[in-house]
C-alpha positions in Angstrom: 39.9 6.9 -17.5 43.7 6.7 -17.8 43.8 3.7 -15.5 42.0 1.8 -18.4 44.6 2.6 -21.0 46.9 -0.3 -20.0 44.2 -3.0 -20.0 42.8 -1.7 -23.3 46.3 -1.8 -24.8 46.7 -5.4 -23.7 43.3 -6.3 -25.1 44.3 -4.9 -28.5 47.3 -7.2 -28.9 47.5 -10.2 -31.1 49.3 -12.3 -28.5 46.5 -11.6 -26.0 44.1 -13.0 -28.6 46.1 -16.2 -29.0 46.3 -16.5 -25.2 42.6 -16.3 -24.6 41.8 -18.5 -27.6 44.1 -21.2 -26.2 42.5 -20.7 -22.8 39.0 -21.3 -24.3 40.3 -24.5 -25.9 41.9 -25.7 -22.6 38.9 -24.9 -20.4 36.5 -26.5 -22.8 38.6 -29.7 -22.9 38.8 -29.7 -19.1 35.1 -29.3 -18.8 34.6 -32.0 -21.4 36.9 -34.4 -19.4 35.1 -33.6 -16.1 31.6 -34.1 -17.5 32.1 -36.9 -20.1 30.6 -39.5 -17.8 27.7 -37.3 -16.6 24.3 -38.4 -18.0 21.9 -35.7 -19.0 18.2 -36.0 -18.3 17.6 -37.0 -21.9 20.7 -39.2 -22.2 18.9 -42.5 -22.5 16.0 -41.4 -24.7 18.4 -40.0 -27.3 20.6 -43.1 -27.3 17.6 -45.4 -27.5 16.4 -43.4 -30.6 19.8 -44.3 -32.1 19.2 -47.9 -31.4 15.7 -47.6 -32.8 17.0 -46.3 -36.1 19.4 -49.3 -36.3 16.3 -51.5 -35.9 14.4 -49.5 -38.5 12.1 -47.9 -36.0 11.8 -44.2 -35.0 11.0 -44.8 -31.3 13.0 -45.2 -28.1 10.6 -48.1 -27.4 11.8 -49.9 -30.5 12.5 -53.1 -28.5 8.9 -53.7 -27.6 7.0 -56.0 -29.9 3.9 -53.7 -30.0 6.0 -50.5 -29.9 4.5 -47.0 -30.3 6.0 -44.9 -33.1 7.5 -41.8 -31.6 5.2 -39.0 -30.4 7.8 -37.0 -28.5 10.6 -35.4 -30.7 11.5 -34.2 -34.1 14.2 -36.5 -35.6 17.0 -34.0 -36.2 19.3 -34.8 -33.2 18.6 -38.5 -33.2 19.5 -38.7 -36.9 22.7 -36.7 -36.2 23.6 -39.3 -33.5 22.7 -42.2 -35.9 24.9 -40.8 -38.6 27.8 -40.5 -36.1 27.3 -44.2 -35.2 28.4 -45.2 -38.6 31.8 -43.8 -37.8 32.0 -44.8 -34.2 29.1 -45.9 -31.9 30.6 -44.8 -28.6 29.1 -42.0 -26.5 32.6 -40.5 -26.1 32.9 -40.1 -29.9 29.6 -38.2 -29.9 30.9 -36.0 -27.2 34.2 -35.4 -29.1 32.3 -34.4 -32.3 30.2 -32.1 -30.2 33.4 -30.5 -28.8 34.7 -30.1 -32.4 31.4 -28.3 -33.2 31.8 -26.1 -30.2 35.2 -25.0 -31.3 33.8 -24.5 -34.8 31.1 -22.2 -33.4 33.8 -20.2 -31.5 35.8 -19.8 -34.8 32.7 -18.8 -36.8 31.7 -16.3 -34.1 35.2 -14.8 -34.2 34.7 -14.5 -38.0 31.4 -12.7 -37.4 33.1 -10.3 -35.1 35.6 -9.4 -37.9 32.7 -8.4 -40.1 31.6 -5.9 -37.5 35.0 -4.7 -36.2 38.6 -5.2 -37.3 41.3 -5.7 -34.6 41.4 -7.8 -31.5 39.8 -5.8 -28.8 36.1 -7.0 -29.3 37.4 -10.5 -30.0 39.3 -10.6 -26.7 36.3 -9.2 -24.8 34.1 -11.9 -26.3 36.6 -14.6 -25.4 36.8 -13.3 -21.8 33.0 -13.4 -21.5 33.0 -17.0 -22.9 35.5 -18.0 -20.3 33.5 -16.3 -17.5 30.3 -18.0 -18.8 32.1 -21.4 -18.8 28.7 -23.1 -18.5 28.3 -22.7 -22.3 31.5 -24.6 -22.9 30.4 -27.6 -20.8 27.5 -28.7 -23.0 29.7 -30.6 -25.5 30.0 -33.5 -23.0 26.2 -34.0 -22.6 23.9 -35.9 -24.9 21.8 -32.8 -25.5 21.1 -31.0 -28.8 22.1 -27.6 -27.5 25.7 -27.8 -28.7 24.7 -28.8 -32.3 22.1 -26.0 -32.5 24.7 -23.5 -31.2 26.9 -24.4 -34.1 24.1 -24.4 -36.7 22.7 -21.0 -35.6 26.2 -19.4 -35.5 26.8 -20.7 -39.0 23.4 -19.3 -40.1 24.1 -15.9 -38.7 27.5 -15.9 -40.5 26.0 -16.8 -43.8 23.2 -14.2 -43.4 25.7 -11.4 -42.7 28.7 -12.4 -44.9 27.3 -13.8 -48.1 25.7 -11.7 -50.9 22.2 -12.6 -52.0 22.2 -15.4 -54.5 21.2 -19.0 -55.2 24.1 -20.4 -53.1 23.1 -18.4 -50.0 19.4 -19.1 -50.6 19.7 -22.9 -50.9 22.2 -23.3 -48.1 20.2 -21.1 -45.6 16.9 -23.0 -46.5 18.5 -26.3 -45.6 20.3 -25.0 -42.5 17.1 -23.5 -41.2 15.3 -26.8 -42.1 17.9 -28.9 -40.2 17.9 -26.5 -37.3 14.1 -26.9 -37.1 14.3 -30.7 -37.0 16.7 -30.4 -34.1 14.9 -27.5 -32.2 11.4 -26.9 -33.6 11.1 -23.7 -31.6 12.9 -21.8 -34.5 9.9 -22.5 -36.7 8.8 -18.9 -36.9 12.2 -17.4 -37.7 12.3 -18.4 -41.4 8.8 -16.9 -41.9 9.8 -13.7 -40.1 12.9 -13.6 -42.4 10.6 -14.0 -45.4 8.3 -11.2 -44.3 11.3 -8.9 -43.6 12.8 -9.4 -47.0 9.4 -9.0 -48.6 8.7 -5.7 -46.9 12.1 -4.1 -46.4 14.2 -5.5 -49.3 11.6 -6.0 -51.9 13.8 -4.4 -54.6 16.2 -7.3 -54.4 15.3 -10.3 -56.5 12.1 -11.6 -54.9 12.7 -15.0 -56.5 15.5 -15.7 -53.9 13.1 -15.0 -51.1 10.3 -17.1 -52.5 12.7 -20.0 -53.2 14.0 -19.8 -49.6 10.6 -20.2 -48.0 9.5 -22.9 -50.5 12.7 -24.9 -49.9 12.5 -24.5 -46.1 8.8 -25.6 -46.2 9.9 -28.6 -48.2 12.3 -29.7 -45.4 9.3 -29.9 -43.1 7.4 -32.4 -45.2 9.3 -35.7 -44.6 8.5 -35.7 -40.9 5.0 -34.5 -41.5 4.4 -37.5 -43.9 6.0 -39.8 -41.3 3.5 -38.6 -38.8 0.7 -39.1 -41.3 1.8 -42.6 -42.0 2.2 -43.7 -38.4 -0.3 -41.5 -36.5 -2.7 -40.4 -39.3 -1.8 -36.8 -38.4 -0.1 -34.5 -40.9 2.0 -32.6 -38.4 5.5 -31.0 -38.8 6.0 -31.2 -35.0 5.6 -34.1 -32.6 2.2 -35.1 -31.4 3.0 -33.9 -27.9 5.2 -31.4 -26.1 3.7 -27.9 -26.5 0.9 -28.5 -24.1 3.1 -30.3 -21.6 5.8 -27.5 -21.4 3.1 -24.9 -20.9 1.4 -26.9 -18.2 4.5 -27.8 -16.3 5.7 -24.2 -16.8 2.7 -23.2 -14.6 2.9 -26.0 -12.0 6.7 -26.6 -11.6 7.4 -23.3 -9.8 4.6 -24.1 -7.4 6.0 -27.5 -6.5 9.6 -26.7 -5.6 11.9 -29.6 -4.7 9.3 -32.1 -5.8 9.9 -34.4 -8.8 6.5 -34.8 -10.6 6.2 -38.4 -11.6 3.1 -38.1 -13.8 4.7 -36.9 -17.0 8.4 -36.1 -17.6 9.7 -36.2 -14.1 10.2 -32.5 -14.1 11.5 -30.7 -11.0 12.3 -27.1 -10.1 14.4 -26.5 -6.9 14.0 -23.7 -4.4 16.1 -20.8 -5.6 18.5 -19.1 -3.2 17.2 -15.7 -4.4 13.8 -15.7 -6.3 10.8 -18.0 -5.7 7.2 -17.5 -6.5 5.6 -19.6 -3.8 5.8 -20.0 -0.1 7.5 -23.3 0.7 4.7 -24.1 3.2 2.2 -24.1 0.4 4.1 -26.6 -1.8 2.4 -29.7 -0.4 -1.0 -28.1 -1.2 0.1 -27.4 -4.7 1.4 -30.9 -5.2 -2.0 -32.3 -4.0 -3.9 -30.0 -6.5 -1.5 -31.0 -9.3 -2.0 -34.7 -8.6 -5.8 -34.4 -8.3 -5.9 -32.6 -11.7 -3.6 -35.1 -13.3 -5.9 -37.9 -12.0 -8.8 -36.2 -13.8 -6.7 -36.0 -17.0 -6.0 -39.7 -16.8 -9.6 -40.5 -16.1 -10.8 -38.6 -19.1 -8.1 -40.1 -21.4 -8.5 -43.7 -20.0 -11.3 -44.4 -22.5 -8.7 -44.2 -25.3 -6.6 -47.0 -23.7 -6.9 -50.5 -25.1 -5.9 -53.9 -23.6 -2.8 -53.8 -25.8 -1.9 -50.3 -24.5 -2.3 -51.6 -20.9 0.1 -54.5 -21.5 2.6 -52.2 -23.3 2.4 -49.7 -20.4 3.4 -52.4 -17.9 6.5 -53.1 -20.0 7.4 -49.4 -20.2 7.3 -49.0 -16.5 10.2 -51.5 -16.3 12.4 -48.8 -17.9 12.2 -45.7 -15.6 15.0 -44.0 -17.5 12.6 -43.6 -20.5 9.5 -41.4 -20.7 6.2 -43.3 -21.1 4.4 -42.7 -24.4 0.8 -43.6 -25.4 -1.2 -44.3 -28.5 -2.0 -41.6 -31.0 -5.6 -40.8 -29.8 -4.6 -40.8 -26.1 -1.6 -38.5 -26.8 -3.6 -36.0 -28.8 -6.5 -35.8 -26.3 -4.1 -35.4 -23.4 -2.1 -32.7 -25.3 -5.4 -30.8 -25.9 -6.4 -31.0 -22.3 -2.9 -29.8 -21.1 -3.0 -26.8 -23.4 -6.5 -25.8 -22.3 -5.7 -26.2 -18.6 -2.4 -24.3 -18.9 -4.2 -21.3 -20.6 -6.9 -21.5 -18.0 -4.5 -21.5 -15.1 -2.4 -18.7 -16.5 -5.4 -16.4 -17.2 -7.0 -17.1 -13.8 -3.7 -16.3 -11.9 -2.5 -13.2 -13.7 -0.4 -11.8 -11.0 1.6 -15.0 -10.7 1.7 -15.4 -14.4 3.1 -11.9 -15.2 5.7 -11.9 -12.5 6.8 -15.5 -13.2 7.1 -15.1 -17.0 8.8 -11.7 -16.7 11.3 -13.3 -14.4 11.6 -16.3 -16.8 12.7 -14.0 -19.7 15.7 -12.9 -17.7 16.3 -16.1 -15.8 17.0 -18.0 -19.0 20.3 -16.2 -19.3 22.0 -17.2 -16.1 22.7 -20.3 -14.0 20.6 -20.4 -10.9 21.8 -21.2 -7.4 19.5 -23.4 -5.4 18.9 -23.0 -1.7 20.2 -26.5 -1.2 23.5 -25.7 -3.1 23.8 -22.4 -1.2 23.6 -24.2 2.2 25.8 -27.1 1.1 28.8 -27.8 3.3 30.6 -29.6 0.4 32.8 -27.0 -1.2 33.1 -29.2 -4.3 29.4 -28.7 -4.8 29.1 -25.1 -3.6 32.0 -23.3 -5.3 31.4 -24.4 -8.9 27.7 -23.5 -8.7 28.4 -20.2 -7.0 31.0 -19.3 -9.7 28.5 -20.3 -12.4 25.8 -18.2 -10.8 28.0 -15.1 -10.1 29.6 -15.0 -13.6 26.4 -15.6 -15.6 24.3 -13.3 -13.4 26.9 -10.5 -13.5 27.1 -10.9 -17.3 23.3 -10.5 -17.5 23.4 -7.3 -15.4 26.2 -5.9 -17.6 24.1 -6.8 -20.7 21.0 -5.1 -19.4 23.0 -2.0 -18.4 24.8 -1.5 -21.7 21.6 -2.4 -23.6 19.6 0.3 -21.8 22.4 2.9 -22.3 22.5 2.1 -26.0 18.7 2.3 -26.2 18.8 5.8 -24.7 22.0 7.2 -26.2 23.4 5.0 -29.0 20.6 3.4 -30.9 22.9 3.1 -33.9 24.7 0.3 -32.1 21.5 -1.6 -31.5 20.5 -1.2 -35.2 23.9 -2.6 -36.2 23.3 -5.6 -33.8 19.9 -6.3 -35.2 20.5 -9.9 -36.3 22.2 -11.1 -33.1 19.8 -9.2 -30.9 16.8 -10.7 -32.8 18.0 -14.3 -32.3 18.6 -13.6 -28.5 15.2 -11.9 -28.0 13.4 -14.7 -30.0 15.0 -17.5 -28.0 14.1 -15.9 -24.7 10.6 -15.0 -25.7 9.7 -18.4 -27.3 10.8 -20.2 -24.1 9.0 -18.0 -21.7 6.0 -20.4 -21.5 8.3 -23.3 -20.6 9.4 -24.4 -17.2 12.7 -22.5 -16.5 15.9 -24.1 -17.8 18.8 -21.8 -18.7 20.1 -24.4 -21.2 17.4 -23.3 -23.6 19.4 -20.2 -24.5 22.7 -22.0 -24.9 22.3 -22.0 -28.7 22.4 -18.2 -28.9 24.7 -17.6 -25.9 27.7 -16.7 -28.2 25.6 -14.1 -30.0 24.5 -12.7 -26.6 28.1 -12.4 -25.4 29.2 -10.9 -28.7 26.5 -8.2 -28.4 27.7 -7.4 -24.9 31.3 -7.1 -26.0 30.4 -5.0 -29.0 28.3 -2.6 -26.9 30.9 -2.4 -24.2 33.6 -1.5 -26.7 31.6 1.2 -28.6 30.1 2.8 -25.6 33.5 3.5 -24.1 35.4 4.2 -27.4 36.0 7.6 -28.8 33.1 9.0 -30.9 35.2 9.2 -34.0 35.6 5.4 -33.9 32.4 4.6 -35.6 31.2 1.0 -35.9 31.2 -0.7 -39.3 27.7 -0.5 -40.6 26.2 -3.9 -41.4 23.5 -4.2 -44.1 20.6 -6.4 -42.8 
């Protein structure tokens, strides 16, 4: 392995660290500049939430006289945008702040690495992987919550590992988890898993901190639950709709490749250049089945529509950039039907379900390459997508390889990586029922790349170079 001595020596140098750090900053700024005028799929809904707050209404339909209070999202990210608007209302300012948060997440991640291993080698490996997985750096330019959640989760992990148990840590973590939940409700179970872990494995520590943490976290859930109670007569800590929809579309979208469904969220999955779970000739049949089923859903729910709802719906359809929402009863009944149908479909089609969801667990970690992009004659379209696919897919293969090796030969490394690995596994597992979007794992992508860099270093290092043991 003498041919590796020179690269390893270079990676151990401080100047190399400064070089790669500067390169991350430059590449992130370049991607920010390239994407700052690109509108995300949720661009308008989030910006209209902001305007709704300015009008004293939490709804992106705030401008309608008979508007419907929001049924769609927790208010964390819209409130974040609203607070920024007091400083500067422009979208470019939002994007700039998100870039600052991205750089903050990189800095905090480098501080986390220091807690596990002194020196520059793992830091430099991590920065190289960040550059290779440049997709993660591009999200600061989009009006999406992923970048904000990336920062918050990275900060949570730093506080969990660095700070000693005490009131300062307890209170800060409770509110960080609470804010993170309001931005991305999928993290709901993590604070309760943390509570159970401390209760069982670290019961000798002051239990008051653990109890206070879960009580304070639960308290952060209440304002939105009371808002739902006031406006929808439903004491719910999550929106009235969403869970059933993502499960339902998670089943149908892979069967309707290249077709934008126009019945719900205008979701679409494109034919993949490598992996698909349906024969393209069967797509029209699946589209017909989907539309027939949706017709049935609308017929069942139509009895909950009033004359006022019909009039509002006509106004909503004049704004195709926003998702249509319905009154409370209609929304709840449709959500119930979507959940029931999704479960029914998954259980009645187990071969498809198992293969699709196993694939989804891994597909969430790399950028796909669609058949259309693969066949594109425009190099400006093909080359960036091919690079994004190759770098993220290769990273995933490396991660799987080093993880399996550590599982068989170096389990001490995995035990030391328990907190970052837990966040990665949780985010992948919780999004398995959803329609595939690799952006769902962006908030834990730095942790994922750190784990890979850490395993790579210690698998190839001399045995006497033992990793620093981290108390969890």
